[in-house]
N, C-alpha and C positions, 0 to 999 in steps of 0.2 A: 618524581612525586606523582601520585594518583590521587584524584579527587573525586569524590562522590557527593551527593546531596548533603549527607550528614558526616562524612568522614574525609581525613586526610591521611594518606599512606605515604610515608616519608622516611628518609634516612634517620637512623638512630642518633639520639643525643645523649650526652652524658648524664643529663637529668631524667633520662628514661630508666636508668639502671635501678634507682630505688623503687619504683613501682612495678618494674619487671621482677625484681627480686621479691617483693611482696606477693606478687602473683605466683611466682615459683616457690613460695613457702606455703601456699593455699593447697591443702591436702586434697580437696575436692577438684581444683584446676589440675592438680598433678596425678589425679587418681589413675588414669590410663596412660600416663606419660613417663612414670618413673619416679625416682626419689626426689625430695625437695631440692631446689637449686640454691646453692650457696652464692654469696655476693660475687665472689671471684669468677664463678661459672657464668653469672649474668653478665659481668664486664666482658668476658671473653667472647660470649655470644654476640654482644653489641659490637665489638671490635671486628668479629668474623663477618657479621652481616654487612657492615659498612665496606670492609674489604672486598667482599663478594659483589656489592653494588658497584664499586669502583671497577672491579675486573670484568663484570658481565653485564652491568646494567640492571640486574635483578637480584633480589634477596627476599627474605621474610621481612618485609617493611614494618616499622613501627606504625600503629594505627593509633590516631587520636580523633577524638570527637571535634568536629569542626566548631561547634558552639562550645566555648568554654576551654577548648584545648586539652581535655583530660586524655591521659594515656590509657587506651583500652586493651593493648595487647599487640599481636603481630598477625600479619597475613601476606603472603606473597608466593613467589614461585622461585624455585632454586633447583640446582641439580640434585637428584635423588642420591640417598646415602650409599656409600661404598658397600659392596658386598651383597646388595639386595637386587631384586629383579629390575628395579628402576634406577640402578646406578647410572649416574650421569644424565638421566632422562629428566625433563621438566617435571618437578613435583610441586603441586600446590599444598600449602599447609597453612594453618591458623591456630591461634591460642588466644583466648580472651580472658580478661580477669572476670571472675564470677559475677561482679556487679554489672557487667555488660551483657550476660547471658539473657537470651530471650527476647532481646531488642531487635533482632534482625541485622545486627552489625556484622556478624561473621559472613552472613550471606551476601550482604551488600559489598563488603570488601572482597570476598572471594569472586563474586561476579565481575567486579571492576578488574581484578587481577587476570581473570580469563580473558576479558575484553582486550586487555593490553597485550596479552599473549598472542591472541588471534590477529591483532593489528600488526604485531611484529613477525607474523609468518609461522608461528609455532603451529605444528600440525596435530599434535597430541599432548595433553597434560594428564599426569598421573597423581593419585593420592593414596595413601596407606594410613591404616588405623588398626587397632585391636578389635576383635569381635564384640567385646563388651561395650565399646565406645559408640553407643546408638546415636548419640548427638552428632558425633562426627560423620559416621557413615550415612545418617539421615541427611545431613547437609550435603554430602556428595551426591546423593540421589536427587535432592531438590535443585541442585546445580545442573542436573542432566548428566551426571556421571553413571557409568554402569560398572557393576563388578565384573572383574576380569575372570572368565571361566578358566579354572586351573591355576589362578594367579596368586592364590593364598601362599604364604611362606613363613618360615621361622625367621624372625630378625637375628642376624648373625652377631650382633654385639650382646644379646642376652642368652644367658645360660639355659640348657634344657631344664625343664620344670618351672622356669620363671612364668608367672601368670600373664605377663605382657608379651611373651616371645612371638606367639602366633599372630600374623598380620593379614588383613585383607587388603586386596589391590583394587582400586577403581580407577577408570580412565574416561576421559572425554576427548573426541576428536573435534578439531576445528570445523565449525559449521561451513557448510557449502553456501555459496553465494545464492 
């Protein structure tokens, strides 16, 4: 578990599936991520993240607001996706419900995840997004990440011509003492 002033990043619970599914049905939330998520996909993601946490100590954690316990989305670090330039490398990612946008929650959660990575000895963390997702790469920049020169790539799970196929790659190195 990771705690900040306003947030708790924790293992996923069964009661997270419904708000996660609602978030995955929001066209604006999914705009740069792909098609809406059905409930079975959400359940599988919850199980996969908890299994990953058990195996590695890290995953994309469920994010809840400390005050009131509302589920806001997820944020964390896990191994990058297969077939990409960051395969098996530490990848930070986040997704928040639209109602949580603009409140600084993603930055707060991501900064806490990076701090945990540095404490655990991680040397470099990566992030990927599509060029049109300015909110996402904007946050990467605000976190101190830089775009990897020559690091853009076509995501292998997406077909040629898919508007989400092209991805940008950002990274950040562990701060020196």
